[in-house]
C-alpha positions as CSV (number, residue, x, y, z in Angstrom):
1,X,-8.1,25.4,27.5
2,X,-7.9,21.8,27.0
3,X,-5.9,22.1,23.8
4,X,-3.1,23.1,26.1
5,X,-2.8,19.4,27.4
6,X,-2.3,18.0,23.9
7,X,0.8,18.1,22.5
8,X,1.7,20.7,19.9
9,X,2.6,18.3,17.1
10,X,-0.9,16.7,17.4
11,X,-2.4,19.9,17.4
12,X,-0.9,20.9,14.2
13,X,-2.3,17.7,12.6
14,X,-5.5,17.0,10.2
15,X,-7.4,13.7,11.0
16,X,-6.9,11.3,8.1
17,X,-10.1,11.1,6.7
18,X,-11.9,8.6,4.4
19,X,-15.2,9.8,3.4
20,X,-18.0,7.7,2.6
21,X,-19.0,9.1,-0.6
22,X,-22.1,7.2,-2.1
23,X,-21.6,5.7,-5.6
24,X,-22.6,3.0,-7.7
25,X,-19.0,1.9,-8.9
26,X,-16.2,2.2,-6.2
27,X,-13.0,2.8,-7.7
28,X,-11.1,4.8,-5.6
29,X,-9.4,2.7,-2.7
30,X,-7.4,0.0,-4.8
31,X,-9.3,-2.9,-3.2
32,X,-9.8,-6.0,-5.2
33,X,-13.2,-6.2,-7.1
34,X,-13.5,-9.9,-6.0
35,X,-14.4,-11.3,-2.8
36,X,-13.5,-14.8,-1.2
37,X,-16.9,-16.3,0.0
38,X,-15.5,-18.3,3.3
39,X,-17.3,-21.4,4.5
40,X,-19.9,-21.0,7.4
41,X,-18.3,-24.0,9.4
42,X,-15.0,-21.9,10.1
43,X,-17.1,-20.3,13.0
44,X,-17.5,-23.8,14.9
45,X,-15.4,-23.5,17.6
46,X,-14.9,-20.2,17.6
47,X,-14.3,-18.8,21.2
48,X,-15.2,-15.0,21.5
49,X,-14.1,-15.2,25.2
50,X,-10.4,-16.1,24.6
51,X,-7.9,-14.1,23.4
52,X,-6.3,-14.6,20.1
53,X,-2.8,-16.4,19.6
54,X,-0.5,-13.4,20.3
55,X,2.2,-14.4,18.2
56,X,-0.1,-15.7,15.3
57,X,1.9,-18.7,15.1
58,X,-0.4,-20.8,12.9
59,X,-0.3,-17.9,10.4
60,X,3.4,-17.4,10.5
61,X,4.1,-21.1,9.8
62,X,1.7,-20.9,6.9
63,X,3.3,-17.7,5.5
64,X,6.9,-18.5,6.3
65,X,6.8,-21.7,4.1
66,X,5.2,-20.2,1.3
67,X,8.2,-17.3,1.5
68,X,10.8,-19.5,2.2
69,X,11.6,-17.6,5.5
70,X,11.7,-18.5,9.4
71,X,8.5,-17.5,11.6
72,X,11.0,-15.4,13.4
73,X,11.5,-13.1,10.3
74,X,7.7,-12.3,10.5
75,X,5.8,-9.9,12.5
76,X,2.2,-9.0,11.9
77,X,0.1,-6.0,12.0
78,X,-3.5,-4.8,11.9
79,X,-2.9,-3.7,8.5
80,X,0.5,-2.4,7.2
81,X,-0.5,1.3,9.0
82,X,-0.1,-0.4,12.4
83,X,3.4,-1.7,11.1
84,X,4.2,1.5,9.9
85,X,3.8,3.1,13.3
86,X,5.8,0.4,15.0
87,X,8.7,0.7,12.8
88,X,8.6,4.5,12.9
89,X,8.4,4.2,16.8
90,X,11.3,1.8,17.3
91,X,13.7,3.3,14.7
92,X,12.9,7.0,15.1
93,X,13.5,9.9,12.8
94,X,14.6,11.5,10.6
95,X,12.4,9.7,8.2
96,X,12.9,9.8,4.5
97,X,9.6,9.3,2.1
98,X,10.1,9.5,-1.9
99,X,7.6,11.7,-2.8
100,X,4.5,11.5,-4.4
101,X,4.1,8.1,-2.2
102,X,1.8,6.5,0.1
103,X,0.4,9.4,2.8
104,X,1.0,7.3,5.9
105,X,4.5,6.9,6.0
106,X,4.5,10.9,6.5
107,X,1.4,11.1,8.6
108,X,2.6,8.6,11.3
109,X,6.0,10.1,11.7
110,X,4.3,13.2,12.2
111,X,2.2,11.6,15.0
112,X,5.1,10.6,16.7
113,X,6.8,14.0,16.3
114,X,9.6,12.6,14.1
115,X,11.5,14.7,11.7
116,X,10.2,14.0,7.8
117,X,12.6,14.5,4.8
118,X,11.0,14.5,1.1
119,X,12.8,13.8,-1.9
120,X,11.0,14.0,-5.0
121,X,11.0,10.8,-7.6
122,X,12.3,12.1,-11.0
123,X,9.9,12.8,-14.0
124,X,9.3,9.3,-14.7
125,X,8.2,8.6,-11.1
126,X,11.1,6.6,-10.5
127,X,14.0,7.2,-7.5
128,X,16.5,9.9,-8.2
129,X,19.4,8.4,-7.0
130,X,21.9,11.1,-7.0
131,X,19.2,13.2,-5.0
132,X,18.4,10.8,-2.3
133,X,22.2,9.9,-1.9
134,X,23.4,13.2,-1.4
135,X,20.2,13.6,1.2
136,X,21.2,10.5,3.0
137,X,24.9,11.8,3.4
138,X,23.5,15.0,4.5
139,X,20.5,14.3,6.8
140,X,21.2,10.6,8.0
141,X,17.8,9.4,7.8
142,X,17.1,6.5,10.2
143,X,14.4,5.3,8.2
144,X,13.5,5.4,4.1
145,X,10.3,4.4,3.0
146,X,10.3,2.9,-0.3
147,X,7.0,1.9,-1.8
148,X,7.7,-0.5,-5.1
149,X,5.2,-0.5,-6.9
150,X,4.4,2.9,-5.6
151,X,1.3,4.4,-4.8
152,X,-0.2,6.6,-6.3
153,X,1.9,6.5,-9.5
154,X,1.5,2.6,-10.0
155,X,5.2,1.8,-11.3
156,X,7.7,-0.3,-9.9
157,X,11.2,1.2,-9.2
158,X,14.3,0.2,-11.1
159,X,15.6,-2.6,-9.0
160,X,19.4,-1.4,-9.3
161,X,17.9,2.1,-8.0
162,X,16.4,0.8,-4.8
163,X,19.6,-1.3,-4.5
164,X,21.8,1.8,-4.5
165,X,19.6,3.5,-2.1
166,X,19.9,0.2,0.4
167,X,23.7,0.4,-0.1
168,X,24.0,4.1,0.7
169,X,21.3,4.0,3.7
170,X,22.8,4.8,7.1
171,X,19.5,3.3,8.7
172,X,16.8,0.8,7.9
173,X,15.3,0.9,4.5
174,X,11.5,-0.4,4.1
175,X,10.4,-1.4,0.8
176,X,6.7,-1.6,0.8
177,X,5.6,-4.3,-1.6
178,X,1.6,-4.1,-1.1
179,X,1.3,-4.1,-4.7
180,X,3.7,-6.6,-5.8
181,X,1.2,-9.8,-6.7
182,X,0.4,-7.5,-9.6
183,X,3.8,-6.8,-10.6
184,X,6.5,-8.9,-13.0
185,X,9.3,-7.4,-11.0
186,X,11.6,-9.4,-8.2
187,X,10.6,-8.6,-4.7
188,X,13.2,-8.3,-1.8
189,X,12.1,-10.6,0.7
190,X,14.8,-13.1,0.0
191,X,17.3,-10.3,-1.0
192,X,19.4,-10.5,2.2
193,X,20.1,-7.2,3.0
194,X,20.5,-6.8,6.9
195,X,18.9,-3.2,6.8
196,X,15.9,-3.8,4.9
197,X,12.5,-4.9,6.1
198,X,9.8,-5.9,3.5
199,X,6.2,-5.2,4.1
200,X,3.6,-7.1,2.5
201,X,-0.3,-7.2,2.9
202,X,-3.4,-9.1,2.3
203,X,-5.5,-6.2,1.7
204,X,-4.8,-5.5,-2.1
205,X,-5.6,-9.2,-3.0
206,X,-9.1,-9.7,-1.8
207,X,-8.9,-9.5,2.0
208,X,-9.2,-5.8,3.2
209,X,-11.5,-6.5,5.5
210,X,-9.2,-8.5,7.6
211,X,-6.6,-5.6,8.2
212,X,-3.8,-8.1,7.5
213,X,-0.1,-6.7,7.2
214,X,3.0,-8.5,7.8
215,X,6.7,-7.4,8.0
216,X,9.6,-9.7,7.1
217,X,13.4,-9.0,8.1
218,X,16.3,-10.1,9.9
219,X,15.4,-11.9,13.2
220,X,17.1,-9.2,15.2
221,X,15.0,-6.2,13.4
222,X,11.9,-8.1,13.8
223,X,12.5,-8.7,17.6
224,X,12.8,-4.9,18.3
225,X,9.6,-4.3,16.5
226,X,8.1,-7.0,18.7
227,X,8.8,-5.2,21.6
228,X,6.7,-2.4,20.6
229,X,3.7,-4.5,19.3
230,X,0.8,-4.3,21.0
231,X,-0.7,-7.4,22.7
232,X,-3.0,-9.5,20.7
233,X,-3.1,-7.2,17.9
234,X,-4.5,-9.5,15.4
235,X,-7.8,-11.0,16.1
236,X,-8.6,-14.8,16.1
237,X,-11.1,-14.4,13.2
238,X,-8.6,-12.5,10.9
239,X,-5.6,-15.1,11.9
240,X,-8.1,-18.1,11.1
241,X,-9.6,-16.6,7.6
242,X,-6.1,-15.5,6.5
243,X,-4.5,-19.1,7.3
244,X,-7.4,-20.1,4.9
245,X,-6.9,-18.0,2.2
246,X,-3.5,-18.6,1.9
247,X,-4.1,-22.1,1.7
248,X,-6.3,-21.4,-1.5
249,X,-3.7,-20.0,-3.7
250,X,-5.7,-20.6,-6.8
251,X,-8.3,-17.8,-5.6
252,X,-5.4,-15.3,-5.0
253,X,-3.6,-16.6,-8.2
254,X,-6.8,-16.5,-10.6
255,X,-8.1,-12.7,-9.3
256,X,-5.0,-11.6,-9.5
257,X,-4.7,-12.7,-13.2
258,X,-8.0,-11.1,-14.0
259,X,-7.2,-7.8,-12.5
260,X,-3.5,-7.7,-14.5
261,X,-5.5,-8.5,-17.8
262,X,-8.2,-5.9,-17.0
263,X,-5.3,-3.5,-16.0
264,X,-3.9,-4.1,-19.3
265,X,-7.1,-3.4,-21.2
266,X,-7.8,-0.3,-19.3
267,X,-4.3,1.2,-19.7
268,X,-4.8,0.5,-23.7
269,X,-7.8,1.9,-24.2
270,X,-7.3,5.1,-21.9
271,X,-4.1,5.6,-23.9
272,X,-6.1,6.4,-27.1
273,X,-8.3,8.7,-25.6
274,X,-7.6,12.4,-26.6
275,X,-6.8,14.9,-23.7
276,X,-5.8,12.0,-21.3
277,X,-2.4,11.4,-20.1
278,X,-2.1,7.7,-18.7
279,X,0.7,6.0,-17.1
280,X,2.0,2.4,-17.3
281,X,1.1,0.6,-14.0
282,X,2.7,-2.7,-11.9
283,X,-0.3,-2.2,-9.4
284,X,-4.2,-3.0,-9.7
285,X,-4.7,0.8,-10.1
286,X,-3.8,3.4,-13.1
287,X,-3.0,7.0,-12.6
288,X,-3.9,9.2,-15.3
289,X,-4.0,13.1,-15.9
290,X,-6.6,15.4,-17.5
291,X,-7.2,18.9,-17.9
292,X,-10.4,20.2,-16.1
293,X,-10.2,17.5,-13.3
294,X,-12.5,19.1,-11.0
295,X,-15.5,18.9,-13.8
296,X,-14.5,15.4,-14.6
297,X,-14.3,14.3,-11.4
298,X,-17.8,15.7,-10.9
299,X,-19.1,14.2,-14.1
300,X,-17.9,10.8,-13.2
301,X,-19.5,11.0,-9.7
302,X,-22.8,12.5,-11.2
303,X,-22.8,8.6,-13.2
304,X,-22.2,7.0,-9.9
305,X,-18.5,6.5,-10.4
306,X,-16.0,7.1,-7.7
307,X,-12.2,7.6,-8.6
308,X,-9.5,8.9,-6.3
309,X,-8.9,12.6,-7.3
310,X,-5.2,13.4,-6.2
311,X,-3.8,17.0,-5.1
312,X,-0.7,18.7,-4.0
313,X,2.0,18.1,-6.6
314,X,-0.3,15.7,-8.4
315,X,-3.0,18.4,-8.9
316,X,-5.2,17.2,-12.0
317,X,-4.1,13.5,-11.6
318,X,-6.4,10.7,-10.9
319,X,-6.2,7.2,-9.7
320,X,-8.6,4.6,-10.9
321,X,-8.9,1.1,-9.4
322,X,-9.2,-1.7,-11.6
323,X,-12.7,-3.3,-10.9
324,X,-14.5,-6.1,-12.9
325,X,-14.9,-6.2,-16.8
326,X,-18.4,-4.8,-16.4
327,X,-16.9,-1.9,-14.0
328,X,-14.3,-1.0,-16.3
329,X,-16.7,-0.8,-19.3
330,X,-18.6,1.6,-17.4
331,X,-15.8,3.7,-16.2
332,X,-14.3,3.8,-19.8
333,X,-17.7,4.5,-21.6
334,X,-18.4,7.2,-19.2
335,X,-15.0,8.8,-19.6
336,X,-15.2,8.6,-23.2
337,X,-18.4,10.4,-22.9
338,X,-17.2,13.1,-20.8
339,X,-13.9,14.1,-22.5
340,X,-15.6,13.9,-26.2
341,X,-14.0,10.7,-27.1
342,X,-17.0,9.5,-28.9
């Protein structure tokens, strides 16, 4: 009886569950393997009885200077997930997603009761421009989500293809650059397209626990998103720690360099293994495909290694996060043994 009180689109949903699977080496969530040690004195003067800065102005100023934009061009969220929720709420549907991609674009649209339109990437996991433009002309999506570098494929889309989509769009284009720090491609923050909003996050560069995401775009668009942003959505500790982290670019740059170097080593080694197809990556993870995926996943887990087993159109594929050199070596050694590459 109580189910009759729930909206039909919510009843049809399954919750997005993140299972807590015990493991020795965790390589499934695209986290940085390197943690930042904050000074204990940062808690001095912390007043838990006071609300946080509702506009996160100190953090905005730090980031605005680094990105060469105005503070008014930035809006913060409790992770990128919250920003996706706000953006979808403000602009509505239809929402276009380029599959395979980050699941939350479609999940949030369904939660909000908006229509979703899926367009498949081409055989090289790049944008099929002709198909996308044809769909834009027919369906007139109000939002197009583009993840570049893309999760879970790992590649960055060809810049000219993204520009063609932006020029053809009848709504806003969200370029999600969550993994841009690990990429050699140019981002879109200062590309000056009025209908483009760029999303970034601190989660992939060592600060996942802060849940700090931000969106950058023309002030008029950001002002509309701010209308639906919940008050005090970013807590005081996350604001303060994020400012300190951004003020120490050496740590971020150094850890990114180490991850990129380990990614190269992982890719080159895996490319030489029989029975494994591995895909180039511009992110902090690598996509690969094997036969007997279910058995390989179980075998890795028995050895204490957790990777992401994909499904649907990517049945038989895995996504492995780049870990520390020791973690990566353990993964490679175990993978060789499991697949008979010894």
